[in-house]
Structures are given as C-alpha cells and as structure tokens.
C-alpha positions in Angstrom: -0.1 0.1 0.1 1.5 3.3 -0.6 2.2 5.6 1.9 -0.5 8.3 0.0 -2.6 6.1 0.2 -2.1 5.1 3.4 -2.8 8.6 4.8 -6.0 9.1 2.9 -7.4 6.2 4.7 -6.2 7.3 7.9 -7.3 10.8 7.5 -11.2 9.3 6.2 -11.6 7.0 9.0 -10.8 9.5 11.4 -13.4 11.6 9.8 -15.8 9.1 10.3 -15.1 8.2 13.5 -15.0 11.8 14.8 -18.7 12.4 13.2 -19.6 9.1 14.7 -18.7 10.2 18.4 -20.4 13.3 17.6 -23.6 12.1 16.3 -24.1 9.8 19.4 -22.2 11.7 21.7 -24.0 15.4 21.4 -27.3 14.2 20.5 -28.6 12.4 23.7 -27.2 15.3 25.9 -28.1 18.2 23.8 -31.9 16.9 22.5 -34.0 19.5 20.5 -36.3 22.0 21.9 -39.5 20.8 22.1 -42.4 24.0 21.1 -44.5 24.9 23.4 -47.4 27.8 23.4 -48.1 30.6 25.5 -51.1 33.4 25.6 -49.5 36.2 26.0 -52.4 38.4 25.4 -54.7 37.1 27.7 -51.6 37.0 30.8 -51.6 41.0 30.0 -55.1 41.1 29.5 -55.3 39.2 33.5 -52.5 41.5 34.9 -54.1 44.8 33.5 -57.1 43.7 35.0 -56.1 43.2 38.2 -53.9 46.3 38.2 -57.3 48.1 37.7 -59.2 46.8 40.7 -56.4 48.4 43.1 -56.3 52.4 43.9 -52.5 52.9 42.4 -51.4 56.3 41.6 -50.0 56.3 38.3 -45.7 55.8 39.2 -47.4 52.9 41.8 -48.5 51.3 38.0 -45.6 51.7 36.2 -43.9 50.4 39.3 -46.2 47.1 39.1 -45.9 46.8 35.3 -42.2 47.2 35.4 -41.9 44.2 37.9 -44.4 42.5 36.1 -42.6 42.7 32.8 -38.8 41.7 34.8 -40.7 38.6 36.3 -42.3 37.3 33.3 -39.3 37.7 31.2 -36.9 36.0 33.9 -39.7 33.2 34.4 -40.1 32.4 30.3 -36.1 32.2 30.2 -36.0 29.8 33.1 -38.6 27.8 31.8 -37.2 27.6 28.6 -34.1 26.5 29.8 -35.6 24.1 32.6 -37.9 21.9 30.1 -36.1 22.7 27.1 -38.7 24.1 25.0 -38.7 27.4 22.9 -41.9 29.1 23.8 -44.0 30.9 21.3 -47.0 33.4 21.9 -50.3 31.5 20.9 -50.9 33.5 17.7 -48.1 32.4 16.2 -49.4 28.7 16.3 -51.6 26.3 13.9 -51.9 23.5 16.3 -50.1 20.7 18.0 -47.7 22.6 20.8 -48.7 22.1 24.3 -50.6 25.2 26.2 -47.6 26.4 29.2 -50.0 29.4 29.9 -50.8 28.4 33.5 -47.9 27.0 34.4 -46.0 30.2 33.3 -48.8 32.5 35.0 -48.7 30.8 38.5 -44.4 31.1 38.3 -44.3 34.9 37.5 -47.2 35.2 40.4 -45.1 32.9 42.4 -41.6 35.3 41.3 -43.9 38.4 42.2 -45.0 37.1 45.6 -41.2 36.7 46.6 -40.4 39.7 45.6 -43.0 41.6 48.3 
C-alpha cells in the first residue's frame, strides 16, 4: 500500500470516527427543544385587570408593570432552559404544541410574591 493511500485511508477513517462520536455523543446530551405556546395577550390582560382593581397611583402602576415585565421575562427564560422548550405566543402557532400559559402565569405570580 502506498504512503499516500495510507494517509488518505487514515484521514477518512478519522473523519468517520469523529462524525460518529459527535452524532452519538452530542445528540443525547443536547436534544432538540420542543415547541410550546403561551397566551401572552391573555396574560397581559389578566395583569391589567388586576392592576385596574387596585387603587394605585400612576407611578405605582408603572412600578407594578415594570416588576411584572421583569418577572415574566425571567420566568420565560428559566422555563425555556429548565424544560428545554421554545415558547411562542399562541397566535404564532397553528396547532399541536402544548399550552403552558397556566404554568407560566403561576410561576410569574410566585416570583412577584417572593419579591414583596
């Protein structure tokens, strides 16, 4: 066997082994995220309805809205990482993905309660 053919065979074999290790080794540890949806419009409407019930000044309303926005953003990020999901708003989805609205709302409420 010529030296050139030996090198070519070695490189080819190395690439095949590397590709196999990558596909078998990385796949189980980094699965494709699932798709879920959340009713953002309904969540914001519920928050606005709750704020309207309270006798708050405009400054207090802005503060509450800021706290809610930060808590919701943190919860969405943490939920996505924890559950390995991509969260889309309900109108962006035709059908087939689980609705996680209640879970996100509850986690956001818990986060806001902890802050107080």
